[in-house]
A tleap script that builds the chain and sets N, CA, C and O, in Angstrom:
source leaprc.protein.ff14SB
mol = sequence {
  NMET ARG ARG ALA LEU ALA ALA GLY VAL LYS
  ILE ALA LEU GLY THR ASP ALA ALA VAL TYR
  PRO HIE GLY ASP ASN ALA LEU GLU PHE VAL
  LEU LEU VAL LYS ASP GLY MET THR PRO ALA
  GLN ALA LEU ARG SER GLY THR SER VAL ALA
  ALA ASP LEU LEU GLY LEU GLN LYS LYS VAL
  GLY SER LEU GLU ALA GLY LYS ALA ALA ASP
  VAL VAL ALA VAL PRO GLY ASP PRO LEU ASN
  ASP ILE LYS VAL THR GLN SER VAL LEU PHE
  VAL MET LYS ASP GLY GLN VAL TYR ARG ASN
  ASP ARG ALA LYS CASN
}
set mol.1.N position { -7.251 -35.572 57.101 }
set mol.1.CA position { -8.113 -34.462 57.367 }
set mol.1.C position { -7.874 -33.918 58.770 }
set mol.1.O position { -8.000 -32.714 58.995 }
set mol.2.N position { -7.538 -34.774 59.695 }
set mol.2.CA position { -7.338 -34.323 61.081 }
set mol.2.C position { -6.269 -33.240 61.171 }
set mol.2.O position { -6.415 -32.290 61.940 }
set mol.3.N position { -5.208 -33.372 60.402 }
set mol.3.CA position { -4.158 -32.358 60.410 }
set mol.3.C position { -4.666 -31.051 59.815 }
set mol.3.O position { -4.335 -29.972 60.309 }
set mol.4.N position { -5.457 -31.142 58.772 }
set mol.4.CA position { -6.021 -29.938 58.158 }
set mol.4.C position { -6.939 -29.220 59.144 }
set mol.4.O position { -6.897 -27.996 59.261 }
set mol.5.N position { -7.761 -29.982 59.847 }
set mol.5.CA position { -8.652 -29.389 60.845 }
set mol.5.C position { -7.853 -28.734 61.963 }
set mol.5.O position { -8.173 -27.625 62.391 }
set mol.6.N position { -6.820 -29.414 62.433 }
set mol.6.CA position { -5.986 -28.876 63.502 }
set mol.6.C position { -5.280 -27.593 63.059 }
set mol.6.O position { -5.004 -26.714 63.876 }
set mol.7.N position { -4.993 -27.495 61.768 }
set mol.7.CA position { -4.322 -26.311 61.228 }
set mol.7.C position { -5.305 -25.183 60.927 }
set mol.7.O position { -4.898 -24.083 60.552 }
set mol.8.N position { -6.605 -25.460 61.091 }
set mol.8.CA position { -7.606 -24.421 60.853 }
set mol.8.C position { -8.068 -24.295 59.416 }
set mol.8.O position { -8.680 -23.291 59.051 }
set mol.9.N position { -7.786 -25.294 58.595 }
set mol.9.CA position { -8.214 -25.268 57.200 }
set mol.9.C position { -9.735 -25.357 57.140 }
set mol.9.O position { -10.340 -26.218 57.779 }
set mol.10.N position { -10.348 -24.460 56.369 }
set mol.10.CA position { -11.801 -24.492 56.191 }
set mol.10.C position { -12.142 -25.531 55.130 }
set mol.10.O position { -11.553 -25.546 54.049 }
set mol.11.N position { -13.090 -26.389 55.449 }
set mol.11.CA position { -13.510 -27.461 54.546 }
set mol.11.C position { -14.992 -27.319 54.295 }
set mol.11.O position { -15.789 -27.269 55.232 }
set mol.12.N position { -15.363 -27.254 53.017 }
set mol.12.CA position { -16.772 -27.095 52.649 }
set mol.12.C position { -17.314 -28.383 52.053 }
set mol.12.O position { -16.603 -29.127 51.378 }
set mol.13.N position { -18.574 -28.624 52.316 }
set mol.13.CA position { -19.297 -29.726 51.692 }
set mol.13.C position { -20.135 -29.122 50.583 }
set mol.13.O position { -20.801 -28.107 50.790 }
set mol.14.N position { -20.111 -29.731 49.415 }
set mol.14.CA position { -20.884 -29.219 48.291 }
set mol.14.C position { -21.621 -30.327 47.583 }
set mol.14.O position { -21.499 -31.498 47.944 }
set mol.15.N position { -22.391 -29.957 46.568 }
set mol.15.CA position { -23.211 -30.936 45.865 }
set mol.15.C position { -22.740 -31.189 44.440 }
set mol.15.O position { -23.475 -31.781 43.649 }
set mol.16.N position { -21.546 -30.760 44.100 }
set mol.16.CA position { -21.091 -30.909 42.726 }
set mol.16.C position { -20.096 -32.055 42.535 }
set mol.16.O position { -19.432 -32.121 41.500 }
set mol.17.N position { -19.981 -32.944 43.498 }
set mol.17.CA position { -18.990 -34.011 43.428 }
set mol.17.C position { -19.254 -34.977 42.281 }
set mol.17.O position { -18.310 -35.467 41.662 }
set mol.18.N position { -20.509 -35.257 41.989 }
set mol.18.CA position { -20.913 -36.132 40.885 }
set mol.18.C position { -20.357 -37.546 40.991 }
set mol.18.O position { -20.233 -38.242 39.983 }
set mol.19.N position { -20.021 -37.976 42.208 }
set mol.19.CA position { -19.528 -39.340 42.367 }
set mol.19.C position { -20.579 -40.250 42.988 }
set mol.19.O position { -20.330 -41.438 43.192 }
set mol.20.N position { -21.739 -39.708 43.286 }
set mol.20.CA position { -22.842 -40.493 43.808 }
set mol.20.C position { -24.133 -39.841 43.324 }
set mol.20.O position { -24.121 -38.673 42.937 }
set mol.21.N position { -25.238 -40.569 43.340 }
set mol.21.CA position { -26.492 -40.029 42.817 }
set mol.21.C position { -26.953 -38.788 43.580 }
set mol.21.O position { -26.724 -38.663 44.783 }
set mol.22.N position { -27.604 -37.877 42.863 }
set mol.22.CA position { -28.174 -36.690 43.498 }
set mol.22.C position { -29.141 -37.139 44.582 }
set mol.22.O position { -29.929 -38.064 44.383 }
set mol.23.N position { -29.074 -36.484 45.713 }
set mol.23.CA position { -29.921 -36.849 46.836 }
set mol.23.C position { -29.201 -37.651 47.904 }
set mol.23.O position { -29.729 -37.852 48.998 }
set mol.24.N position { -28.011 -38.105 47.595 }
set mol.24.CA position { -27.227 -38.870 48.565 }
set mol.24.C position { -26.142 -38.013 49.214 }
set mol.24.O position { -25.184 -38.546 49.774 }
set mol.25.N position { -26.283 -36.702 49.142 }
set mol.25.CA position { -25.270 -35.780 49.644 }
set mol.25.C position { -24.998 -35.968 51.131 }
set mol.25.O position { -23.885 -35.710 51.588 }
set mol.26.N position { -25.982 -36.406 51.887 }
set mol.26.CA position { -25.800 -36.568 53.334 }
set mol.26.C position { -24.762 -37.636 53.672 }
set mol.26.O position { -24.240 -37.663 54.787 }
set mol.27.N position { -24.465 -38.501 52.730 }
set mol.27.CA position { -23.393 -39.475 52.960 }
set mol.27.C position { -22.072 -38.756 53.257 }
set mol.27.O position { -21.239 -39.260 54.009 }
set mol.28.N position { -21.894 -37.589 52.667 }
set mol.28.CA position { -20.664 -36.831 52.877 }
set mol.28.C position { -20.532 -36.384 54.335 }
set mol.28.O position { -19.425 -36.350 54.873 }
set mol.29.N position { -21.661 -36.038 54.980 }
set mol.29.CA position { -21.605 -35.680 56.403 }
set mol.29.C position { -21.012 -36.827 57.223 }
set mol.29.O position { -20.168 -36.613 58.093 }
set mol.30.N position { -21.463 -38.034 56.932 }
set mol.30.CA position { -20.982 -39.217 57.650 }
set mol.30.C position { -19.482 -39.402 57.426 }
set mol.30.O position { -18.742 -39.704 58.362 }
set mol.31.N position { -19.041 -39.223 56.191 }
set mol.31.CA position { -17.622 -39.387 55.882 }
set mol.31.C position { -16.770 -38.308 56.559 }
set mol.31.O position { -15.669 -38.592 57.031 }
set mol.32.N position { -17.277 -37.078 56.606 }
set mol.32.CA position { -16.524 -36.012 57.275 }
set mol.32.C position { -16.353 -36.313 58.762 }
set mol.32.O position { -15.286 -36.082 59.332 }
set mol.33.N position { -17.408 -36.828 59.382 }
set mol.33.CA position { -17.315 -37.184 60.806 }
set mol.33.C position { -16.369 -38.365 60.989 }
set mol.33.O position { -15.561 -38.383 61.918 }
set mol.34.N position { -16.468 -39.340 60.111 }
set mol.34.CA position { -15.576 -40.498 60.183 }
set mol.34.C position { -14.114 -40.071 60.062 }
set mol.34.O position { -13.229 -40.678 60.665 }
set mol.35.N position { -13.872 -39.022 59.277 }
set mol.35.CA position { -12.501 -38.551 59.047 }
set mol.35.C position { -12.032 -37.523 60.070 }
set mol.35.O position { -10.943 -36.970 59.921 }
set mol.36.N position { -12.837 -37.251 61.116 }
set mol.36.CA position { -12.325 -36.433 62.198 }
set mol.36.C position { -13.111 -35.191 62.581 }
set mol.36.O position { -12.825 -34.584 63.613 }
set mol.37.N position { -14.086 -34.799 61.784 }
set mol.37.CA position { -14.900 -33.647 62.169 }
set mol.37.C position { -15.905 -34.049 63.235 }
set mol.37.O position { -16.323 -35.205 63.303 }
set mol.38.N position { -16.286 -33.099 64.058 }
set mol.38.CA position { -17.429 -33.337 64.932 }
set mol.38.C position { -18.676 -33.207 64.066 }
set mol.38.O position { -18.607 -32.623 62.985 }
set mol.39.N position { -19.813 -33.736 64.512 }
set mol.39.CA position { -21.038 -33.534 63.740 }
set mol.39.C position { -21.342 -32.043 63.508 }
set mol.39.O position { -21.798 -31.673 62.426 }
set mol.40.N position { -21.102 -31.204 64.488 }
set mol.40.CA position { -21.354 -29.767 64.320 }
set mol.40.C position { -20.450 -29.175 63.241 }
set mol.40.O position { -20.904 -28.365 62.433 }
set mol.41.N position { -19.182 -29.569 63.219 }
set mol.41.CA position { -18.272 -29.084 62.181 }
set mol.41.C position { -18.727 -29.545 60.802 }
set mol.41.O position { -18.664 -28.781 59.839 }
set mol.42.N position { -19.182 -30.788 60.703 }
set mol.42.CA position { -19.646 -31.314 59.422 }
set mol.42.C position { -20.867 -30.542 58.934 }
set mol.42.O position { -20.947 -30.185 57.759 }
set mol.43.N position { -21.815 -30.283 59.830 }
set mol.43.CA position { -23.006 -29.520 59.441 }
set mol.43.C position { -22.635 -28.112 58.997 }
set mol.43.O position { -23.178 -27.608 58.014 }
set mol.44.N position { -21.720 -27.478 59.711 }
set mol.44.CA position { -21.283 -26.131 59.308 }
set mol.44.C position { -20.553 -26.170 57.964 }
set mol.44.O position { -20.608 -25.201 57.208 }
set mol.45.N position { -19.870 -27.275 57.659 }
set mol.45.CA position { -19.160 -27.368 56.381 }
set mol.45.C position { -20.125 -27.294 55.200 }
set mol.45.O position { -19.750 -26.868 54.108 }
set mol.46.N position { -21.355 -27.706 55.425 }
set mol.46.CA position { -22.360 -27.654 54.362 }
set mol.46.C position { -23.245 -26.427 54.425 }
set mol.46.O position { -24.139 -26.266 53.594 }
set mol.47.N position { -23.011 -25.560 55.394 }
set mol.47.CA position { -23.853 -24.363 55.537 }
set mol.47.C position { -22.980 -23.115 55.622 }
set mol.47.O position { -22.594 -22.560 54.593 }
set mol.48.N position { -22.669 -22.677 56.818 }
set mol.48.CA position { -21.971 -21.396 57.000 }
set mol.48.C position { -20.550 -21.399 56.440 }
set mol.48.O position { -20.118 -20.391 55.880 }
set mol.49.N position { -19.817 -22.492 56.574 }
set mol.49.CA position { -18.447 -22.521 56.046 }
set mol.49.C position { -18.473 -22.482 54.520 }
set mol.49.O position { -17.689 -21.759 53.904 }
set mol.50.N position { -19.368 -23.255 53.910 }
set mol.50.CA position { -19.477 -23.238 52.449 }
set mol.50.C position { -19.840 -21.840 51.954 }
set mol.50.O position { -19.261 -21.354 50.982 }
set mol.51.N position { -20.792 -21.196 52.618 }
set mol.51.CA position { -21.181 -19.838 52.228 }
set mol.51.C position { -20.001 -18.882 52.341 }
set mol.51.O position { -19.783 -18.054 51.456 }
set mol.52.N position { -19.248 -18.992 53.413 }
set mol.52.CA position { -18.086 -18.134 53.626 }
set mol.52.C position { -17.037 -18.336 52.534 }
set mol.52.O position { -16.521 -17.365 51.979 }
set mol.53.N position { -16.726 -19.584 52.228 }
set mol.53.CA position { -15.701 -19.868 51.222 }
set mol.53.C position { -16.124 -19.422 49.823 }
set mol.53.O position { -15.277 -19.119 48.983 }
set mol.54.N position { -17.424 -19.382 49.578 }
set mol.54.CA position { -17.927 -18.922 48.282 }
set mol.54.C position { -18.176 -17.413 48.253 }
set mol.54.O position { -18.580 -16.864 47.228 }
set mol.55.N position { -17.931 -16.753 49.377 }
set mol.55.CA position { -18.166 -15.312 49.452 }
set mol.55.C position { -19.633 -14.945 49.481 }
set mol.55.O position { -20.005 -13.842 49.080 }
set mol.56.N position { -20.468 -15.853 49.949 }
set mol.56.CA position { -21.921 -15.645 49.947 }
set mol.56.C position { -22.502 -15.528 51.349 }
set mol.56.O position { -23.721 -15.600 51.506 }
set mol.57.N position { -21.674 -15.350 52.368 }
set mol.57.CA position { -22.126 -15.376 53.752 }
set mol.57.C position { -23.147 -14.294 54.081 }
set mol.57.O position { -23.867 -14.427 55.070 }
set mol.58.N position { -23.235 -13.237 53.293 }
set mol.58.CA position { -24.242 -12.200 53.542 }
set mol.58.C position { -25.603 -12.594 52.987 }
set mol.58.O position { -26.617 -11.989 53.337 }
set mol.59.N position { -25.633 -13.613 52.117 }
set mol.59.CA position { -26.875 -14.032 51.461 }
set mol.59.C position { -27.396 -15.381 51.942 }
set mol.59.O position { -28.607 -15.587 52.021 }
set mol.60.N position { -26.485 -16.300 52.264 }
set mol.60.CA position { -26.866 -17.675 52.621 }
set mol.60.C position { -25.928 -18.212 53.697 }
set mol.60.O position { -24.960 -17.553 54.078 }
set mol.61.N position { -26.224 -19.407 54.179 }
set mol.61.CA position { -25.314 -20.089 55.088 }
set mol.61.C position { -25.787 -20.188 56.517 }
set mol.61.O position { -25.247 -20.974 57.296 }
set mol.62.N position { -26.789 -19.401 56.877 }
set mol.62.CA position { -27.336 -19.448 58.235 }
set mol.62.C position { -28.780 -18.988 58.193 }
set mol.62.O position { -29.206 -18.329 57.245 }
set mol.63.N position { -29.529 -19.340 59.225 }
set mol.63.CA position { -30.931 -18.927 59.314 }
set mol.63.C position { -30.995 -17.556 59.977 }
set mol.63.O position { -30.929 -17.435 61.200 }
set mol.64.N position { -31.123 -16.543 59.156 }
set mol.64.CA position { -31.201 -15.170 59.639 }
set mol.64.C position { -32.167 -14.390 58.762 }
set mol.64.O position { -32.325 -14.681 57.577 }
set mol.65.N position { -32.808 -13.397 59.360 }
set mol.65.CA position { -33.720 -12.529 58.606 }
set mol.65.C position { -32.977 -11.913 57.427 }
set mol.65.O position { -31.855 -11.428 57.571 }
set mol.66.N position { -33.614 -11.938 56.263 }
set mol.66.CA position { -33.041 -11.340 55.074 }
set mol.66.C position { -32.183 -12.261 54.233 }
set mol.66.O position { -31.786 -11.893 53.128 }
set mol.67.N position { -31.887 -13.451 54.731 }
set mol.67.CA position { -31.092 -14.404 53.960 }
set mol.67.C position { -31.997 -15.427 53.284 }
set mol.67.O position { -33.065 -15.767 53.792 }
set mol.68.N position { -31.543 -15.914 52.118 }
set mol.68.CA position { -32.234 -17.022 51.466 }
set mol.68.C position { -31.904 -18.282 52.258 }
set mol.68.O position { -30.767 -18.465 52.695 }
set mol.69.N position { -32.892 -19.145 52.442 }
set mol.69.CA position { -32.635 -20.337 53.249 }
set mol.69.C position { -33.476 -21.512 52.781 }
set mol.69.O position { -34.627 -21.363 52.372 }
set mol.70.N position { -32.867 -22.669 52.853 }
set mol.70.CA position { -33.563 -23.933 52.720 }
set mol.70.C position { -33.513 -24.549 54.115 }
set mol.70.O position { -32.486 -24.489 54.790 }
set mol.71.N position { -34.618 -25.134 54.537 }
set mol.71.CA position { -34.691 -25.727 55.866 }
set mol.71.C position { -35.083 -27.188 55.717 }
set mol.71.O position { -36.006 -27.518 54.973 }
set mol.72.N position { -34.381 -28.060 56.425 }
set mol.72.CA position { -34.740 -29.473 56.447 }
set mol.72.C position { -34.907 -29.916 57.894 }
set mol.72.O position { -34.319 -29.338 58.807 }
set mol.73.N position { -35.706 -30.938 58.084 }
set mol.73.CA position { -35.862 -31.558 59.401 }
set mol.73.C position { -35.581 -33.049 59.243 }
set mol.73.O position { -35.939 -33.667 58.241 }
set mol.74.N position { -34.934 -33.602 60.253 }
set mol.74.CA position { -34.562 -35.014 60.257 }
set mol.74.C position { -35.116 -35.665 61.528 }
set mol.74.O position { -35.454 -34.961 62.479 }
set mol.75.N position { -35.212 -36.990 61.557 }
set mol.75.CA position { -35.846 -37.677 62.692 }
set mol.75.C position { -34.909 -37.928 63.868 }
set mol.75.O position { -34.808 -39.059 64.345 }
set mol.76.N position { -34.249 -36.930 64.323 }
set mol.76.CA position { -33.345 -37.101 65.439 }
set mol.76.C position { -32.384 -35.935 65.520 }
set mol.76.O position { -32.530 -34.943 64.805 }
set mol.77.N position { -31.419 -36.058 66.379 }
set mol.77.CA position { -30.450 -35.005 66.614 }
set mol.77.C position { -29.159 -35.332 65.858 }
set mol.77.O position { -28.443 -36.255 66.246 }
set mol.78.N position { -28.850 -34.597 64.792 }
set mol.78.CA position { -27.638 -34.900 64.030 }
set mol.78.C position { -26.357 -34.649 64.816 }
set mol.78.O position { -25.296 -35.131 64.418 }
set mol.79.N position { -26.425 -33.917 65.910 }
set mol.79.CA position { -25.233 -33.733 66.742 }
set mol.79.C position { -24.910 -34.997 67.530 }
set mol.79.O position { -23.770 -35.200 67.949 }
set mol.80.N position { -25.914 -35.845 67.730 }
set mol.80.CA position { -25.702 -37.133 68.396 }
set mol.80.C position { -25.508 -38.281 67.411 }
set mol.80.O position { -24.815 -39.252 67.714 }
set mol.81.N position { -26.120 -38.170 66.228 }
set mol.81.CA position { -26.003 -39.208 65.205 }
set mol.81.C position { -26.111 -38.548 63.836 }
set mol.81.O position { -27.216 -38.308 63.348 }
set mol.82.N position { -24.989 -38.257 63.225 }
set mol.82.CA position { -24.951 -37.541 61.951 }
set mol.82.C position { -25.693 -38.303 60.848 }
set mol.82.O position { -26.105 -37.707 59.853 }
set mol.83.N position { -25.863 -39.617 61.022 }
set mol.83.CA position { -26.542 -40.419 60.002 }
set mol.83.C position { -28.008 -40.033 59.823 }
set mol.83.O position { -28.598 -40.348 58.789 }
set mol.84.N position { -28.608 -39.362 60.799 }
set mol.84.CA position { -30.015 -38.964 60.630 }
set mol.84.C position { -30.180 -37.957 59.500 }
set mol.84.O position { -31.295 -37.758 59.017 }
set mol.85.N position { -29.101 -37.321 59.070 }
set mol.85.CA position { -29.190 -36.397 57.935 }
set mol.85.C position { -29.541 -37.121 56.644 }
set mol.85.O position { -29.903 -36.486 55.653 }
set mol.86.N position { -29.438 -38.437 56.651 }
set mol.86.CA position { -29.788 -39.236 55.474 }
set mol.86.C position { -31.284 -39.535 55.396 }
set mol.86.O position { -31.740 -40.155 54.436 }
set mol.87.N position { -32.051 -39.099 56.397 }
set mol.87.CA position { -33.490 -39.387 56.444 }
set mol.87.C position { -34.281 -38.094 56.604 }
set mol.87.O position { -34.882 -37.852 57.651 }
set mol.88.N position { -34.277 -37.280 55.581 }
set mol.88.CA position { -34.961 -35.987 55.630 }
set mol.88.C position { -36.480 -36.197 55.594 }
set mol.88.O position { -37.006 -36.912 54.741 }
set mol.89.N position { -37.168 -35.551 56.548 }
set mol.89.CA position { -38.623 -35.658 56.657 }
set mol.89.C position { -39.354 -34.416 56.165 }
set mol.89.O position { -40.534 -34.477 55.822 }
set mol.90.N position { -38.649 -33.292 56.132 }
set mol.90.CA position { -39.288 -32.013 55.832 }
set mol.90.C position { -38.298 -31.148 55.057 }
set mol.90.O position { -37.118 -31.073 55.398 }
set mol.91.N position { -38.808 -30.487 53.995 }
set mol.91.CA position { -37.981 -29.573 53.213 }
set mol.91.C position { -38.782 -28.312 52.924 }
set mol.91.O position { -39.911 -28.374 52.436 }
set mol.92.N position { -38.177 -27.160 53.234 }
set mol.92.CA position { -38.759 -25.869 52.896 }
set mol.92.C position { -37.700 -25.064 52.156 }
set mol.92.O position { -36.554 -24.968 52.594 }
set mol.93.N position { -38.101 -24.489 51.031 }
set mol.93.CA position { -37.207 -23.651 50.231 }
set mol.93.C position { -37.926 -22.358 49.909 }
set mol.93.O position { -39.043 -22.366 49.392 }
set mol.94.N position { -37.280 -21.249 50.219 }
set mol.94.CA position { -37.860 -19.932 49.959 }
set mol.94.C position { -39.266 -19.807 50.542 }
set mol.94.O position { -40.138 -19.186 49.935 }
set mol.95.N position { -39.483 -20.394 51.712 }
set mol.95.CA position { -40.768 -20.278 52.392 }
set mol.95.C position { -41.843 -21.234 51.904 }
set mol.95.O position { -42.954 -21.221 52.434 }
set mol.96.N position { -41.550 -22.054 50.920 }
set mol.96.CA position { -42.524 -23.013 50.398 }
set mol.96.C position { -42.141 -24.424 50.833 }
set mol.96.O position { -40.993 -24.836 50.667 }
set mol.97.N position { -43.097 -25.163 51.387 }
set mol.97.CA position { -42.861 -26.541 51.816 }
set mol.97.C position { -42.901 -27.448 50.585 }
set mol.97.O position { -43.879 -27.463 49.837 }
set mol.98.N position { -41.835 -28.191 50.396 }
set mol.98.CA position { -41.744 -29.132 49.277 }
set mol.98.C position { -41.932 -30.572 49.729 }
set mol.98.O position { -42.297 -31.442 48.938 }
set mol.99.N position { -41.679 -30.812 51.006 }
set mol.99.CA position { -41.840 -32.162 51.534 }
set mol.99.C position { -42.189 -32.068 53.006 }
set mol.99.O position { -41.578 -31.305 53.755 }
set mol.100.N position { -43.184 -32.857 53.415 }
set mol.100.CA position { -43.545 -32.912 54.827 }
set mol.100.C position { -44.089 -34.297 55.125 }
set mol.100.O position { -45.301 -34.511 55.116 }
set mol.101.N position { -43.205 -35.219 55.385 }
set mol.101.CA position { -43.591 -36.602 55.638 }
set mol.101.C position { -44.443 -36.740 56.898 }
set mol.101.O position { -45.260 -37.658 56.981 }
set mol.102.N position { -44.278 -35.864 57.869 }
set mol.102.CA position { -45.084 -35.926 59.102 }
set mol.102.C position { -46.540 -35.617 58.838 }
set mol.102.O position { -47.415 -36.143 59.527 }
set mol.103.N position { -46.822 -34.777 57.858 }
set mol.103.CA position { -48.199 -34.400 57.526 }
set mol.103.C position { -48.960 -35.571 56.915 }
set mol.103.O position { -50.191 -35.580 56.929 }
set mol.104.N position { -48.249 -36.550 56.383 }
set mol.104.CA position { -48.869 -37.702 55.732 }
set mol.104.C position { -49.440 -38.689 56.750 }
set mol.104.O position { -50.284 -39.514 56.400 }
set mol.105.N position { -48.997 -38.615 57.994 }
set mol.105.CA position { -49.432 -39.576 59.016 }
set mol.105.C position { -50.758 -39.189 59.623 }
set mol.105.O position { -51.265 -39.891 60.498 }
savepdb mol mol.pdb
quit
């Protein structure tokens, strides 16, 4: 992967791999970092880069007015420890909160 990254190859993270149970997608972030991506590159691979490669960058892929967005919160800084993406505490989709573990405390 390091050679592909150095060559500028765009790499997207997706949820259709079907090689692990649904909900374990964050494991892929860890593997991308292990294989040479920075945490920021790995996060973009699942957001803006994926949207770009699918031709959907005008609709999704970043938090901007007018775009559809899902928002998650994790218990730490994924740029310092990508593994925190495996511990989602908050989920919002289309403006509706689906999970808020902090509210339970």
